[in-house]
Gaussian input, Z-matrix of N, CA and C with variables (Angstrom, degrees):
# hf/3-21g

backbone

0 1
 N
 C     1     B1
 C     2     B2     1     A1
 N     3     B3     2     A2     1     D1
 C     4     B4     3     A3     2     D2
 C     5     B5     4     A4     3     D3
 N     6     B6     5     A5     4     D4
 C     7     B7     6     A6     5     D5
 C     8     B8     7     A7     6     D6
 N     9     B9     8     A8     7     D7
 C    10    B10     9     A9     8     D8
 C    11    B11    10    A10     9     D9
 N    12    B12    11    A11    10    D10
 C    13    B13    12    A12    11    D11
 C    14    B14    13    A13    12    D12
 N    15    B15    14    A14    13    D13
 C    16    B16    15    A15    14    D14
 C    17    B17    16    A16    15    D15
 N    18    B18    17    A17    16    D16
 C    19    B19    18    A18    17    D17
 C    20    B20    19    A19    18    D18
 N    21    B21    20    A20    19    D19
 C    22    B22    21    A21    20    D20
 C    23    B23    22    A22    21    D21
 N    24    B24    23    A23    22    D22
 C    25    B25    24    A24    23    D23
 C    26    B26    25    A25    24    D24
 N    27    B27    26    A26    25    D25
 C    28    B28    27    A27    26    D26
 C    29    B29    28    A28    27    D27
 N    30    B30    29    A29    28    D28
 C    31    B31    30    A30    29    D29
 C    32    B32    31    A31    30    D30
 N    33    B33    32    A32    31    D31
 C    34    B34    33    A33    32    D32
 C    35    B35    34    A34    33    D33
 N    36    B36    35    A35    34    D34
 C    37    B37    36    A36    35    D35
 C    38    B38    37    A37    36    D36
 N    39    B39    38    A38    37    D37
 C    40    B40    39    A39    38    D38
 C    41    B41    40    A40    39    D39
 N    42    B42    41    A41    40    D40
 C    43    B43    42    A42    41    D41
 C    44    B44    43    A43    42    D42
 N    45    B45    44    A44    43    D43
 C    46    B46    45    A45    44    D44
 C    47    B47    46    A46    45    D45
 N    48    B48    47    A47    46    D46
 C    49    B49    48    A48    47    D47
 C    50    B50    49    A49    48    D48
 N    51    B51    50    A50    49    D49
 C    52    B52    51    A51    50    D50
 C    53    B53    52    A52    51    D51
 N    54    B54    53    A53    52    D52
 C    55    B55    54    A54    53    D53
 C    56    B56    55    A55    54    D54
 N    57    B57    56    A56    55    D55
 C    58    B58    57    A57    56    D56
 C    59    B59    58    A58    57    D57
 N    60    B60    59    A59    58    D58
 C    61    B61    60    A60    59    D59
 C    62    B62    61    A61    60    D60
 N    63    B63    62    A62    61    D61
 C    64    B64    63    A63    62    D62
 C    65    B65    64    A64    63    D63
 N    66    B66    65    A65    64    D64
 C    67    B67    66    A66    65    D65
 C    68    B68    67    A67    66    D66
 N    69    B69    68    A68    67    D67
 C    70    B70    69    A69    68    D68
 C    71    B71    70    A70    69    D69
 N    72    B72    71    A71    70    D70
 C    73    B73    72    A72    71    D71
 C    74    B74    73    A73    72    D72
 N    75    B75    74    A74    73    D73
 C    76    B76    75    A75    74    D74
 C    77    B77    76    A76    75    D75
 N    78    B78    77    A77    76    D76
 C    79    B79    78    A78    77    D77
 C    80    B80    79    A79    78    D78
 N    81    B81    80    A80    79    D79
 C    82    B82    81    A81    80    D80
 C    83    B83    82    A82    81    D81
 N    84    B84    83    A83    82    D82
 C    85    B85    84    A84    83    D83
 C    86    B86    85    A85    84    D84
 N    87    B87    86    A86    85    D85
 C    88    B88    87    A87    86    D86
 C    89    B89    88    A88    87    D87
 N    90    B90    89    A89    88    D88
 C    91    B91    90    A90    89    D89
 C    92    B92    91    A91    90    D90
 N    93    B93    92    A92    91    D91
 C    94    B94    93    A93    92    D92
 C    95    B95    94    A94    93    D93
 N    96    B96    95    A95    94    D94
 C    97    B97    96    A96    95    D95
 C    98    B98    97    A97    96    D96
 N    99    B99    98    A98    97    D97
 C   100   B100    99    A99    98    D98
 C   101   B101   100   A100    99    D99
 N   102   B102   101   A101   100   D100
 C   103   B103   102   A102   101   D101
 C   104   B104   103   A103   102   D102
 N   105   B105   104   A104   103   D103
 C   106   B106   105   A105   104   D104
 C   107   B107   106   A106   105   D105
 N   108   B108   107   A107   106   D106
 C   109   B109   108   A108   107   D107
 C   110   B110   109   A109   108   D108
 N   111   B111   110   A110   109   D109
 C   112   B112   111   A111   110   D110
 C   113   B113   112   A112   111   D111
 N   114   B114   113   A113   112   D112
 C   115   B115   114   A114   113   D113
 C   116   B116   115   A115   114   D114
 N   117   B117   116   A116   115   D115
 C   118   B118   117   A117   116   D116
 C   119   B119   118   A118   117   D117
 N   120   B120   119   A119   118   D118
 C   121   B121   120   A120   119   D119
 C   122   B122   121   A121   120   D120
 N   123   B123   122   A122   121   D121
 C   124   B124   123   A123   122   D122
 C   125   B125   124   A124   123   D123
 N   126   B126   125   A125   124   D124
 C   127   B127   126   A126   125   D125
 C   128   B128   127   A127   126   D126
 N   129   B129   128   A128   127   D127
 C   130   B130   129   A129   128   D128
 C   131   B131   130   A130   129   D129
 N   132   B132   131   A131   130   D130
 C   133   B133   132   A132   131   D131
 C   134   B134   133   A133   132   D132
 N   135   B135   134   A134   133   D133
 C   136   B136   135   A135   134   D134
 C   137   B137   136   A136   135   D135
 N   138   B138   137   A137   136   D136
 C   139   B139   138   A138   137   D137
 C   140   B140   139   A139   138   D138
 N   141   B141   140   A140   139   D139
 C   142   B142   141   A141   140   D140
 C   143   B143   142   A142   141   D141
 N   144   B144   143   A143   142   D142
 C   145   B145   144   A144   143   D143
 C   146   B146   145   A145   144   D144
 N   147   B147   146   A146   145   D145
 C   148   B148   147   A147   146   D146
 C   149   B149   148   A148   147   D147
 N   150   B150   149   A149   148   D148
 C   151   B151   150   A150   149   D149
 C   152   B152   151   A151   150   D150
 N   153   B153   152   A152   151   D151
 C   154   B154   153   A153   152   D152
 C   155   B155   154   A154   153   D153
 N   156   B156   155   A155   154   D154
 C   157   B157   156   A156   155   D155
 C   158   B158   157   A157   156   D156
 N   159   B159   158   A158   157   D157
 C   160   B160   159   A159   158   D158
 C   161   B161   160   A160   159   D159
 N   162   B162   161   A161   160   D160
 C   163   B163   162   A162   161   D161
 C   164   B164   163   A163   162   D162
 N   165   B165   164   A164   163   D163
 C   166   B166   165   A165   164   D164
 C   167   B167   166   A166   165   D165
 N   168   B168   167   A167   166   D166
 C   169   B169   168   A168   167   D167
 C   170   B170   169   A169   168   D168
 N   171   B171   170   A170   169   D169
 C   172   B172   171   A171   170   D170
 C   173   B173   172   A172   171   D171
 N   174   B174   173   A173   172   D172
 C   175   B175   174   A174   173   D173
 C   176   B176   175   A175   174   D174
 N   177   B177   176   A176   175   D175
 C   178   B178   177   A177   176   D176
 C   179   B179   178   A178   177   D177
 N   180   B180   179   A179   178   D178
 C   181   B181   180   A180   179   D179
 C   182   B182   181   A181   180   D180
 N   183   B183   182   A182   181   D181
 C   184   B184   183   A183   182   D182
 C   185   B185   184   A184   183   D183
 N   186   B186   185   A185   184   D184
 C   187   B187   186   A186   185   D185
 C   188   B188   187   A187   186   D186
 N   189   B189   188   A188   187   D187
 C   190   B190   189   A189   188   D188
 C   191   B191   190   A190   189   D189
 N   192   B192   191   A191   190   D190
 C   193   B193   192   A192   191   D191
 C   194   B194   193   A193   192   D192
 N   195   B195   194   A194   193   D193
 C   196   B196   195   A195   194   D194
 C   197   B197   196   A196   195   D195
 N   198   B198   197   A197   196   D196
 C   199   B199   198   A198   197   D197
 C   200   B200   199   A199   198   D198
 N   201   B201   200   A200   199   D199
 C   202   B202   201   A201   200   D200
 C   203   B203   202   A202   201   D201
 N   204   B204   203   A203   202   D202
 C   205   B205   204   A204   203   D203
 C   206   B206   205   A205   204   D204
 N   207   B207   206   A206   205   D205
 C   208   B208   207   A207   206   D206
 C   209   B209   208   A208   207   D207
 N   210   B210   209   A209   208   D208
 C   211   B211   210   A210   209   D209
 C   212   B212   211   A211   210   D210
 N   213   B213   212   A212   211   D211
 C   214   B214   213   A213   212   D212
 C   215   B215   214   A214   213   D213

   B1=1.4562
   B2=1.5129
   B3=1.3293
   B4=1.4589
   B5=1.5032
   B6=1.3271
   B7=1.5013
   B8=1.5314
   B9=1.3638
   B10=1.4685
   B11=1.5218
   B12=1.3411
   B13=1.4247
   B14=1.5099
   B15=1.3541
   B16=1.4733
   B17=1.5700
   B18=1.3262
   B19=1.4668
   B20=1.5603
   B21=1.3062
   B22=1.4699
   B23=1.5460
   B24=1.3588
   B25=1.4835
   B26=1.5213
   B27=1.3212
   B28=1.4149
   B29=1.5428
   B30=1.3246
   B31=1.4720
   B32=1.5192
   B33=1.3387
   B34=1.4319
   B35=1.4628
   B36=1.4180
   B37=1.4648
   B38=1.5752
   B39=1.3352
   B40=1.4227
   B41=1.5679
   B42=1.3544
   B43=1.4480
   B44=1.5751
   B45=1.3396
   B46=1.4261
   B47=1.5974
   B48=1.2462
   B49=1.5101
   B50=1.5187
   B51=1.3408
   B52=1.4012
   B53=1.4975
   B54=1.3036
   B55=1.4994
   B56=1.4826
   B57=1.2623
   B58=1.5428
   B59=1.5313
   B60=1.2983
   B61=1.4351
   B62=1.5266
   B63=1.3335
   B64=1.3900
   B65=1.5435
   B66=1.3355
   B67=1.4548
   B68=1.5576
   B69=1.3134
   B70=1.4231
   B71=1.5244
   B72=1.3116
   B73=1.5236
   B74=1.5575
   B75=1.3374
   B76=1.5181
   B77=1.4661
   B78=1.3177
   B79=1.4727
   B80=1.5780
   B81=1.3094
   B82=1.4240
   B83=1.5576
   B84=1.2734
   B85=1.4837
   B86=1.5114
   B87=1.3136
   B88=1.4769
   B89=1.4933
   B90=1.3421
   B91=1.5010
   B92=1.5318
   B93=1.2797
   B94=1.4947
   B95=1.4989
   B96=1.3006
   B97=1.4763
   B98=1.4948
   B99=1.3500
   B100=1.4603
   B101=1.5276
   B102=1.2982
   B103=1.5166
   B104=1.4944
   B105=1.2886
   B106=1.4716
   B107=1.5122
   B108=1.3363
   B109=1.4813
   B110=1.5016
   B111=1.2810
   B112=1.4525
   B113=1.5330
   B114=1.2915
   B115=1.4468
   B116=1.4907
   B117=1.3524
   B118=1.4512
   B119=1.5767
   B120=1.3225
   B121=1.4843
   B122=1.5107
   B123=1.3440
   B124=1.4478
   B125=1.4799
   B126=1.3773
   B127=1.4877
   B128=1.5006
   B129=1.3298
   B130=1.4233
   B131=1.5104
   B132=1.3389
   B133=1.5022
   B134=1.5322
   B135=1.3422
   B136=1.4598
   B137=1.5010
   B138=1.3750
   B139=1.4153
   B140=1.5540
   B141=1.3209
   B142=1.5214
   B143=1.5090
   B144=1.3426
   B145=1.4807
   B146=1.5184
   B147=1.3225
   B148=1.4760
   B149=1.5140
   B150=1.3376
   B151=1.4192
   B152=1.4790
   B153=1.3503
   B154=1.4790
   B155=1.5284
   B156=1.3459
   B157=1.4861
   B158=1.4939
   B159=1.3720
   B160=1.4071
   B161=1.5350
   B162=1.3121
   B163=1.5129
   B164=1.5181
   B165=1.3548
   B166=1.4561
   B167=1.5573
   B168=1.3614
   B169=1.5015
   B170=1.5353
   B171=1.3204
   B172=1.4615
   B173=1.5207
   B174=1.2886
   B175=1.4478
   B176=1.5250
   B177=1.3528
   B178=1.4933
   B179=1.5549
   B180=1.3083
   B181=1.4654
   B182=1.5011
   B183=1.3549
   B184=1.4589
   B185=1.5456
   B186=1.3515
   B187=1.4243
   B188=1.5394
   B189=1.3592
   B190=1.4322
   B191=1.5114
   B192=1.2617
   B193=1.4656
   B194=1.5167
   B195=1.3367
   B196=1.4424
   B197=1.5447
   B198=1.3078
   B199=1.4794
   B200=1.5561
   B201=1.2936
   B202=1.4567
   B203=1.4768
   B204=1.3610
   B205=1.4680
   B206=1.5112
   B207=1.3242
   B208=1.4606
   B209=1.5283
   B210=1.3113
   B211=1.4389
   B212=1.5321
   B213=1.2963
   B214=1.4476
   B215=1.4964
   A1=108.27
   A2=117.13
   A3=120.68
   A4=108.64
   A5=110.21
   A6=119.39
   A7=111.23
   A8=112.84
   A9=119.77
   A10=109.54
   A11=115.92
   A12=119.95
   A13=113.29
   A14=116.94
   A15=123.43
   A16=108.76
   A17=116.27
   A18=121.21
   A19=111.62
   A20=116.55
   A21=119.58
   A22=114.14
   A23=115.71
   A24=120.54
   A25=108.21
   A26=116.63
   A27=120.39
   A28=110.41
   A29=116.17
   A30=119.67
   A31=110.02
   A32=115.85
   A33=121.50
   A34=116.13
   A35=114.09
   A36=120.29
   A37=111.31
   A38=115.27
   A39=118.21
   A40=112.41
   A41=112.58
   A42=119.28
   A43=111.98
   A44=113.77
   A45=119.19
   A46=110.00
   A47=116.91
   A48=119.60
   A49=112.22
   A50=117.54
   A51=121.55
   A52=113.30
   A53=117.48
   A54=120.76
   A55=112.50
   A56=119.93
   A57=123.69
   A58=110.41
   A59=119.40
   A60=117.86
   A61=119.03
   A62=120.42
   A63=123.89
   A64=108.27
   A65=117.71
   A66=120.56
   A67=110.69
   A68=121.13
   A69=124.98
   A70=113.19
   A71=115.94
   A72=119.91
   A73=107.09
   A74=117.34
   A75=118.89
   A76=112.35
   A77=115.53
   A78=120.76
   A79=108.02
   A80=117.13
   A81=120.22
   A82=110.35
   A83=114.84
   A84=121.04
   A85=113.17
   A86=115.13
   A87=119.31
   A88=111.63
   A89=116.24
   A90=120.16
   A91=110.07
   A92=119.89
   A93=121.81
   A94=112.93
   A95=116.88
   A96=120.31
   A97=112.11
   A98=119.57
   A99=122.55
   A100=112.10
   A101=113.55
   A102=118.45
   A103=115.27
   A104=119.53
   A105=122.76
   A106=114.77
   A107=114.84
   A108=114.90
   A109=112.16
   A110=122.56
   A111=121.33
   A112=110.87
   A113=118.46
   A114=121.89
   A115=118.93
   A116=116.77
   A117=121.97
   A118=111.37
   A119=115.58
   A120=120.72
   A121=111.89
   A122=120.03
   A123=118.90
   A124=116.66
   A125=115.71
   A126=117.83
   A127=111.17
   A128=118.14
   A129=121.51
   A130=110.08
   A131=117.78
   A132=121.81
   A133=111.96
   A134=114.07
   A135=118.22
   A136=109.61
   A137=120.35
   A138=122.18
   A139=111.27
   A140=114.24
   A141=116.85
   A142=108.62
   A143=118.16
   A144=121.13
   A145=108.97
   A146=118.99
   A147=120.14
   A148=111.88
   A149=116.49
   A150=120.64
   A151=114.85
   A152=115.74
   A153=121.69
   A154=115.16
   A155=114.85
   A156=118.91
   A157=109.39
   A158=118.82
   A159=122.72
   A160=110.47
   A161=117.69
   A162=120.68
   A163=108.54
   A164=118.47
   A165=122.03
   A166=112.34
   A167=112.32
   A168=118.47
   A169=109.20
   A170=117.84
   A171=120.73
   A172=109.61
   A173=119.56
   A174=125.11
   A175=111.28
   A176=116.98
   A177=116.49
   A178=110.11
   A179=118.39
   A180=118.23
   A181=110.37
   A182=117.12
   A183=119.35
   A184=113.35
   A185=116.13
   A186=120.17
   A187=113.20
   A188=115.79
   A189=119.45
   A190=110.69
   A191=120.11
   A192=123.05
   A193=112.39
   A194=115.61
   A195=118.70
   A196=109.85
   A197=114.67
   A198=118.69
   A199=114.71
   A200=116.21
   A201=120.36
   A202=112.18
   A203=117.05
   A204=119.98
   A205=114.32
   A206=114.13
   A207=119.10
   A208=114.87
   A209=115.12
   A210=119.49
   A211=112.98
   A212=119.04
   A213=121.84
   A214=114.44
   D1=138.97
   D2=174.35
   D3=-76.14
   D4=131.50
   D5=177.41
   D6=-97.32
   D7=-43.83
   D8=179.61
   D9=-121.16
   D10=107.79
   D11=179.25
   D12=-71.36
   D13=-32.65
   D14=-177.36
   D15=-59.66
   D16=-43.21
   D17=-173.58
   D18=-107.92
   D19=-2.43
   D20=177.80
   D21=71.55
   D22=33.46
   D23=-173.82
   D24=-96.47
   D25=132.57
   D26=178.99
   D27=-108.51
   D28=174.45
   D29=175.62
   D30=-60.25
   D31=-39.64
   D32=176.70
   D33=-55.61
   D34=-43.65
   D35=178.55
   D36=-63.57
   D37=-37.02
   D38=-179.37
   D39=-71.17
   D40=-40.33
   D41=176.08
   D42=-62.45
   D43=-44.79
   D44=-179.81
   D45=-63.60
   D46=-39.53
   D47=173.92
   D48=-56.41
   D49=-43.76
   D50=177.47
   D51=-68.46
   D52=-42.42
   D53=172.61
   D54=-60.70
   D55=-27.53
   D56=178.88
   D57=-88.32
   D58=2.59
   D59=173.01
   D60=126.51
   D61=-12.09
   D62=179.73
   D63=-67.08
   D64=134.67
   D65=-173.79
   D66=-120.86
   D67=9.54
   D68=179.82
   D69=-160.15
   D70=163.04
   D71=-178.71
   D72=-59.22
   D73=-41.50
   D74=179.64
   D75=-55.77
   D76=-45.01
   D77=-178.38
   D78=-65.75
   D79=-45.42
   D80=-179.30
   D81=-61.93
   D82=-40.47
   D83=176.61
   D84=-59.22
   D85=-43.49
   D86=177.03
   D87=-66.37
   D88=-40.08
   D89=-175.09
   D90=-74.29
   D91=-36.26
   D92=-170.46
   D93=-107.70
   D94=-27.27
   D95=-175.93
   D96=92.14
   D97=-3.46
   D98=178.89
   D99=-54.56
   D100=135.47
   D101=176.53
   D102=74.15
   D103=12.97
   D104=-176.37
   D105=-95.87
   D106=-6.96
   D107=179.28
   D108=-113.04
   D109=-82.78
   D110=-176.82
   D111=-87.22
   D112=-26.38
   D113=177.73
   D114=85.09
   D115=-3.01
   D116=-176.85
   D117=-64.93
   D118=-21.77
   D119=-175.66
   D120=-87.92
   D121=-8.92
   D122=-168.33
   D123=-59.35
   D124=-38.08
   D125=-179.34
   D126=-64.87
   D127=-43.67
   D128=-179.07
   D129=-68.92
   D130=-39.93
   D131=177.46
   D132=-60.10
   D133=-42.13
   D134=-178.13
   D135=-69.90
   D136=-31.36
   D137=177.43
   D138=-70.68
   D139=-36.24
   D140=176.81
   D141=-65.85
   D142=-41.41
   D143=-178.75
   D144=-65.14
   D145=-44.47
   D146=179.09
   D147=-60.21
   D148=-46.50
   D149=-178.42
   D150=-65.07
   D151=-40.88
   D152=174.23
   D153=-64.02
   D154=-42.96
   D155=177.10
   D156=-64.08
   D157=-41.39
   D158=-178.51
   D159=-64.80
   D160=-41.39
   D161=-179.56
   D162=-66.38
   D163=-40.28
   D164=176.66
   D165=-59.04
   D166=-46.15
   D167=-179.41
   D168=-61.87
   D169=-42.74
   D170=-178.38
   D171=-65.48
   D172=-44.32
   D173=177.46
   D174=-61.16
   D175=-43.01
   D176=178.06
   D177=-70.04
   D178=-31.73
   D179=-178.62
   D180=-69.73
   D181=-33.53
   D182=178.75
   D183=-72.50
   D184=-19.52
   D185=177.95
   D186=-94.65
   D187=-0.03
   D188=-174.99
   D189=-70.82
   D190=-25.09
   D191=179.53
   D192=-116.52
   D193=143.18
   D194=178.29
   D195=-59.39
   D196=156.27
   D197=178.55
   D198=-56.71
   D199=-35.50
   D200=179.73
   D201=-61.29
   D202=-35.80
   D203=176.99
   D204=-76.46
   D205=-31.86
   D206=-178.44
   D207=-69.36
   D208=-30.69
   D209=-179.70
   D210=-85.39
   D211=-10.34
   D212=-175.75
   D213=-75.42

């Protein structure tokens, strides 16, 4: 889905920026240009950033322990 029509930024572009190392909305904004023109997309873009960072943290937390410890 397109998040920013002005810059042509999709949810996928935002997620890719995070997977490539962006750790905040500001970094995603710099990397993708989202929210830099009219600004109407900023709320949705921030939500996508929050959800993606949360998903990444959850995935990393589940990998923090070896499988033998997780099933105990």
